[in-house]
C-alpha positions in Angstrom: 104.8 100.0 96.6 106.1 98.6 99.9 109.8 96.9 101.2 108.3 94.3 103.9 111.5 93.3 106.0 111.3 90.5 108.3 114.2 92.2 110.9 114.1 89.8 114.0 114.4 86.9 111.7 111.3 85.5 113.3 109.7 84.2 109.6 107.5 87.9 109.9 107.7 90.6 108.4 108.0 94.3 111.1 109.6 96.6 109.3 107.7 98.0 105.8 109.7 101.0 103.8 107.3 103.4 101.2 109.5 102.4 98.4 107.3 104.0 95.3 104.1 106.4 95.5 101.8 107.1 93.2 101.9 104.0 91.4 98.4 104.3 89.2 98.6 100.1 89.3 101.4 98.8 89.4 101.0 95.2 87.4 104.5 94.0 87.4 108.0 93.8 89.8 110.7 92.3 88.3 114.1 93.1 90.5 116.6 93.9 88.0 120.3 95.2 88.5 120.5 97.5 91.3 116.6 98.4 91.0 113.1 97.2 90.1 111.1 96.9 87.0 107.3 97.3 86.8 104.8 98.1 84.7 102.0 101.0 85.6 100.2 101.4 82.0 100.8 103.3 80.0 104.7 102.4 80.6 107.6 100.4 82.1 109.3 102.0 84.7 112.8 101.7 86.5 113.1 102.4 89.8 115.9 102.2 92.0 117.4 103.7 95.2 121.0 106.0 94.7 121.4 107.2 98.3 119.9 103.6 100.8 117.0 104.9 102.9 114.7 102.4 101.1 113.0 105.3 99.0 113.4 105.5 94.9 114.4 108.0 94.6 115.2 107.3 90.4 112.1 107.3 88.5 113.6 106.4 84.9 110.2 105.2 81.8 112.0 102.8 80.0 108.6 102.1 77.4 105.3 103.4 77.5 102.6 103.8 75.2 100.3 101.1 76.3 96.1 100.8 76.9 96.3 101.0 80.6 91.9 99.9 79.4 90.9 96.5 81.5 92.6 95.7 84.2 92.8 91.8 83.0 94.4 93.2 79.6 97.5 95.5 80.3 101.1 95.3 79.9 102.8 92.8 83.1 104.1 89.2 84.1 108.1 91.0 82.5 109.3 87.1 81.7 109.9 85.9 78.3 106.2 83.7 77.9 105.8 81.7 74.8 104.0 83.6 73.4 105.8 86.2 73.1 
């Protein structure tokens, strides 16, 4: 997972930082508090950068045991919807 930045404010990113590596197949992302929540079956992770170097150095499993099967049916979308 990468963070893309537009440091010269021209509307195009010109800096890319590898925020988290080794994620098998991330399907959802939500910024939350001072980090991000990522759905990457079989887990939902909380990733945070604690030393301001742009790289996630804290990785915490929030929930686990989700199905890893069909990509279309994996845990994703971190928003509460009408279908719960």
